[in-house]
C-alpha distance (Angstrom), angle and dihedral (degrees) to the residues before:
residue distance angle dihedral
M1 . . .
K2 3.82 . .
I3 3.81 110.7 .
C4 3.77 131.0 177.9
F5 3.79 131.4 -168.4
L6 3.85 116.5 -151.7
D7 3.77 120.5 -157.2
Q8 3.69 134.5 155.1
T9 3.91 120.7 -165.8
I10 3.71 132.7 166.2
F11 3.74 91.4 -121.9
S12 3.86 127.5 56.5
Y13 3.74 122.3 -113.5
N14 3.76 145.1 154.5
S15 3.85 133.9 175.6
K16 3.73 90.4 -75.1
D17 3.82 85.7 73.1
I18 3.78 96.5 57.8
D19 3.81 92.6 116.7
S20 3.73 92.8 44.9
P21 3.86 116.9 113.1
K22 3.85 87.4 -141.0
L23 3.79 92.0 76.3
R24 3.80 115.9 88.0
G25 3.78 124.8 -153.0
A26 3.84 93.9 -88.2
E27 3.83 92.6 59.2
T28 3.93 94.4 43.4
V29 3.81 85.0 50.6
L30 3.68 92.9 52.2
I31 3.73 93.9 48.9
N32 3.81 93.8 47.9
L33 3.82 97.4 46.7
A34 3.90 88.9 47.6
Y35 3.74 94.2 54.6
S36 3.88 93.5 43.0
L37 3.75 91.5 48.2
N38 3.75 87.7 50.3
E39 3.81 91.5 54.7
L40 3.84 87.7 56.2
D41 3.73 87.9 65.1
N42 3.79 98.6 -95.9
Q43 3.85 125.6 141.5
V44 3.87 101.9 -123.6
T45 3.79 129.4 -166.4
I46 3.84 125.7 179.7
I47 3.89 114.1 -153.4
N48 3.72 107.5 -167.4
N49 3.79 143.3 111.4
C50 3.82 94.7 -59.7
P51 3.85 122.3 155.4
N52 3.69 95.3 -118.6
N53 3.86 144.3 10.3
E54 3.79 100.0 -111.3
I55 3.80 142.9 123.1
I56 3.67 118.0 -102.8
G57 3.85 121.4 -175.5
N58 3.87 89.9 -19.9
I59 3.78 92.0 -52.3
Q60 3.87 115.5 118.3
W61 3.94 112.2 -138.3
I62 3.73 119.4 -161.3
N63 3.77 128.5 -175.1
I64 3.83 107.2 -117.4
N65 3.78 90.8 -148.4
N66 3.81 95.5 59.3
L67 3.90 100.0 47.1
G68 3.84 113.3 144.4
S69 3.85 120.5 -173.5
I70 3.78 120.0 5.8
L71 3.84 111.8 -82.0
H72 3.75 124.8 -141.9
Y73 3.74 128.2 -132.3
D74 3.80 139.6 171.0
L75 3.77 90.0 -135.5
A76 3.70 134.9 16.1
I77 3.70 127.0 -164.5
S78 3.78 124.6 -165.7
N79 3.67 125.8 -157.9
N80 3.68 103.1 -137.4
D81 3.83 101.9 -47.6
I82 3.72 121.6 87.3
R83 3.80 94.9 -168.7
L84 3.81 87.6 70.8
F85 3.84 89.3 75.6
D86 3.79 86.2 73.7
K87 3.71 91.1 75.0
I88 3.87 96.1 60.2
N89 3.77 141.2 35.6
S90 3.81 121.0 -125.4
P91 3.82 137.6 144.0
N92 3.78 92.9 -139.2
K93 3.77 124.1 53.4
I94 3.79 131.4 -178.5
L95 3.77 126.1 -174.8
I96 3.77 115.3 -157.1
S97 3.66 105.6 -155.3
H98 3.71 125.2 -149.0
S99 3.76 100.4 172.8
L100 3.83 138.5 63.3
Q101 3.81 89.8 -128.6
N102 3.80 106.5 -175.5
F103 3.82 115.5 -154.8
E104 3.73 95.7 -91.0
K105 3.84 92.6 52.2
F106 3.79 89.3 45.9
I107 3.72 89.7 57.3
R108 3.85 95.1 42.3
K109 3.87 90.5 51.5
K110 3.74 86.5 56.3
Q111 3.80 95.9 -123.4
M112 3.80 98.8 131.0
I113 3.84 100.9 88.4
S114 3.81 94.8 42.6
Y115 3.93 87.4 47.6
I116 3.67 93.3 56.7
K117 3.76 93.2 41.0
H118 3.80 96.9 49.7
R119 3.85 102.2 28.7
P120 3.91 92.4 -155.6
K121 3.85 121.0 -172.8
V122 3.78 110.7 -120.3
A123 3.80 124.6 -126.6
L124 3.92 107.9 -148.1
L125 3.69 122.4 -163.3
S126 3.92 102.8 -147.7
N127 3.71 144.7 -7.5
Y128 3.75 86.8 -98.1
H129 3.76 87.0 59.2
K130 3.72 92.8 51.0
E131 3.77 93.6 52.2
K132 3.64 95.7 47.6
R133 3.79 98.6 44.1
H134 3.90 115.5 85.4
L135 3.88 113.1 -104.3
F136 3.80 91.7 -127.5
T137 3.84 89.3 60.8
R138 3.77 90.2 61.2
L139 3.87 95.9 39.7
F140 3.78 95.9 122.1
G141 3.83 95.8 52.7
H142 3.76 138.5 -71.2
F143 3.69 143.5 -154.4
F144 3.80 138.9 -174.3
L145 3.71 119.6 -101.0
T146 3.83 114.0 -161.6
Y147 3.80 108.0 -158.8
G148 3.73 121.6 -133.8
V149 3.82 130.6 -135.2
D150 3.83 120.0 -110.0
D151 3.79 117.6 -98.9
I152 3.92 87.2 -114.7
F153 3.82 87.1 68.3
L154 3.75 95.3 40.5
N155 3.68 94.2 52.2
A156 3.87 97.9 41.3
K157 3.71 115.6 118.7
I158 3.85 110.1 -116.2
N159 3.85 111.4 -123.6
D160 3.85 120.4 -107.1
V161 3.81 110.1 -110.8
N162 3.78 87.8 -108.6
D163 3.77 91.2 60.0
I164 3.85 95.1 53.6
D165 3.79 114.3 92.3
K166 3.84 101.7 -128.7
N167 3.92 89.6 -155.3
L168 3.81 96.7 54.4
A169 3.81 128.6 100.6
I170 3.95 121.4 175.8
F171 3.79 138.8 -159.0
T172 3.80 115.6 -166.5
S173 3.86 101.6 166.3
R174 3.73 121.8 106.3
S175 3.81 114.6 -66.5
D176 3.78 91.8 -123.3
R177 3.81 89.1 61.1
N178 3.77 98.1 88.9
L179 3.75 96.8 -69.1
D180 3.81 88.4 140.3
L181 3.88 89.1 57.6
L182 3.75 90.0 50.3
I183 3.77 94.1 50.3
K184 3.87 88.9 49.5
I185 3.86 91.4 53.9
W186 3.78 90.1 44.8
K187 3.80 93.1 52.6
N188 3.68 98.7 39.9
K189 3.79 104.7 35.7
I190 3.67 112.5 14.2
F191 3.77 113.0 33.5
P192 3.87 94.2 48.0
N193 3.90 85.8 58.9
Y194 3.73 97.9 41.6
N195 3.73 110.7 25.8
S196 3.79 92.2 172.6
G197 3.82 87.8 68.6
K198 3.74 122.0 107.0
L199 3.84 126.9 -164.0
L200 3.79 119.4 -153.6
I201 3.94 113.3 -162.2
T202 3.66 146.3 176.8
P203 3.86 107.5 -86.8
T204 3.76 113.6 -90.9
A205 3.77 134.9 -173.8
N206 3.77 91.1 -135.6
K207 3.77 120.3 100.1
I208 3.82 114.2 -101.8
N209 3.90 106.1 -173.1
N210 3.79 92.5 -151.8
S211 3.85 116.4 -97.7
N212 3.75 82.2 160.0
V213 3.85 94.8 -62.0
F214 3.73 113.6 147.1
Q215 3.67 134.4 -173.8
R216 3.82 117.1 -129.5
N217 3.83 122.5 -139.4
L218 3.81 112.7 -106.7
S219 3.88 105.9 -140.5
S220 3.67 130.5 110.8
R221 3.90 130.0 -3.4
D222 3.80 88.1 -114.0
N223 3.72 89.3 65.7
L224 3.76 91.2 44.6
I225 3.67 89.3 56.1
Q226 3.86 92.7 46.7
D227 3.94 87.8 53.3
L228 3.75 92.4 47.2
S229 3.83 95.3 44.9
K230 3.64 94.9 54.9
S231 3.86 93.7 50.6
R232 3.71 126.7 99.6
I233 3.89 96.9 -160.0
F234 3.83 136.2 28.2
M235 3.74 106.8 -148.9
V236 3.79 116.6 -162.9
P237 3.91 124.4 155.4
G238 3.80 90.8 -168.5
H239 3.79 125.1 -132.6
K240 3.85 135.3 -122.6
A241 3.90 88.3 -116.7
E242 3.75 91.1 53.5
L243 3.81 107.8 106.7
F244 3.77 98.8 166.6
C245 3.81 113.6 -14.1
L246 3.81 110.9 -142.5
A247 3.72 88.4 -167.0
A248 3.87 92.0 69.2
E249 3.68 91.8 44.3
E250 3.81 90.0 54.1
A251 3.86 89.2 50.8
R252 3.81 91.9 48.9
E253 3.89 91.0 50.7
L254 3.86 88.0 52.2
C255 3.93 87.9 49.9
I256 3.70 100.7 -115.6
P257 3.76 116.1 149.3
I258 3.81 111.4 -120.6
V259 3.84 129.5 -141.9
T260 3.82 115.2 -163.7
L261 3.79 142.6 160.9
G262 3.83 86.3 -135.2
I263 3.85 91.8 -124.7
G264 3.86 112.1 164.6
S265 3.80 110.5 -12.3
L266 3.82 98.5 -21.6
S267 3.90 91.7 99.4
E268 3.84 83.8 67.5
R269 3.75 95.0 48.3
V270 3.81 95.0 58.5
I271 3.86 129.8 53.9
H272 3.78 103.1 -145.7
E273 3.81 114.3 -116.0
K274 3.87 90.2 0.3
T275 3.76 107.8 64.8
G276 3.79 97.9 10.1
F277 3.84 138.1 -49.0
I278 3.86 132.1 -69.7
A279 3.82 108.2 -150.7
K280 3.78 125.4 -152.5
N281 3.74 95.2 -148.5
E282 3.90 144.0 -2.3
D283 3.72 94.2 -82.6
E284 3.86 92.7 53.4
F285 3.83 89.2 46.3
A286 3.76 89.8 55.9
E287 3.88 93.3 43.1
Y288 3.86 93.5 50.9
S289 3.83 89.4 45.9
L290 3.76 93.5 51.4
N291 3.80 90.1 46.5
I292 3.70 91.7 57.0
F293 3.69 93.4 46.5
Q294 3.74 95.8 48.6
D295 3.79 106.8 31.1
D296 3.86 113.8 66.1
K297 3.73 91.6 -172.5
V298 3.90 92.6 60.3
W299 3.90 92.8 43.3
N300 3.87 93.2 47.5
K301 3.82 91.0 49.3
L302 3.87 94.8 53.8
R303 3.85 91.2 40.9
T304 3.82 89.7 55.3
N305 3.74 93.2 49.0
L306 3.91 88.1 50.7
I307 3.82 92.4 49.2
N308 3.66 88.7 53.5
M309 3.82 91.8 53.5
R310 3.82 97.1 49.3
G311 3.80 115.0 131.8
S312 3.62 95.5 20.2
K313 3.77 96.4 123.0
N314 3.71 122.0 43.6
W315 3.88 139.0 151.2
M316 3.71 94.3 -106.1
K317 3.78 91.2 61.1
C318 3.72 91.1 44.2
S319 3.86 92.1 53.0
E320 3.82 92.8 49.4
N321 3.71 89.2 50.1
L322 3.77 89.3 51.0
L323 3.92 93.2 50.4
S324 3.80 92.4 46.9
N325 3.91 88.1 59.9
I326 3.80 98.0 55.7
C-alpha cells in the first residue's frame, strides 16, 4: 500500500531529528508511525517541511513547499490539518487530531470546507479527547489510536533498586502543562514534610527559589532515560490540553510510579493503586507522593505491577490498529 503523511510545521525536521528537543509529540508520532508502517510492507512517504527531498531508512521525504503535480496514494494521513489533503489524491484519508478543537475553533482554523470535501476519519487519542471534541468534527467516523512507546524506551534496561534515588521525583512533560501547579504543591505540601526530597523538572523561565527543585538538561533521549530511570516517582498534574501524554507513557514503560491529578487525559494513563495514584485534589496529590517516597512496600508494589506491564504498547501495535480502521 502506498501511504503518505502530511504535516506542515514552522520549523524543518526529518527522522534525523528524532532525538532533538525541538520535536513535539506530534512530530515524534508521525516518524514512529511512518517507520512501523514501512515495516509492515507499506511504501511510505512523508510530505512536510523537511530540509531536503531524500530517502532515509526506506522512507521518502518530500518538502511540502516544493510539490509539483498532485501525487496519488492509497492512504493519506494528515497531522492535525485537514487542508493538507488538498495537496494529494487518495481514496482513504485519516486525520490524526492533536487538539480539542471546539466548533468555533474548527471554523476559525478554516477546516470546514476541507472537512466536507475530504470526509476524513478522525483518529482520537483518548476518551477525554472524544468528550471534548465537537461531534461535527468527527461526523465521518472516528477511532481511538493508542500511541506506542519508542523502542529506545522499550529496550532500556530498568535500573536496579540500588541505582534509584529514593528521594528523587521527576516531571518531563512540557513546562506549560501545569508545571507551575506542580511546583506550588511541591513547595507548600510535599517538601515541608519531606525535605530530603528532590524534584527534577523540565526547564522553565519562571523563578524556582530552590526547595530542592532542579532543572534538568534538555539534550538526547539517552539522557532523558537516565534521568527517568534513577527517579522514584513521576509527578504530573495533567493539563486540559493533554490528549494523551507520551511523557507519562515513557515513565510507565520505565516502571516509575506516577502521581497525577488526572487533568485532561492523565486519568487514562494511570491505573489507580496499580501503576500510581490519581489524586482528587492537591492535598491528596501530596499525600500520595509522600506515601511513595516514604513507604517502600507501596513503591515496590507499584513498581512490580509496572514491570509486569512492560512492552504492552509499541508502535507496531499502533500501526496495525490504524490500518484496521481504514
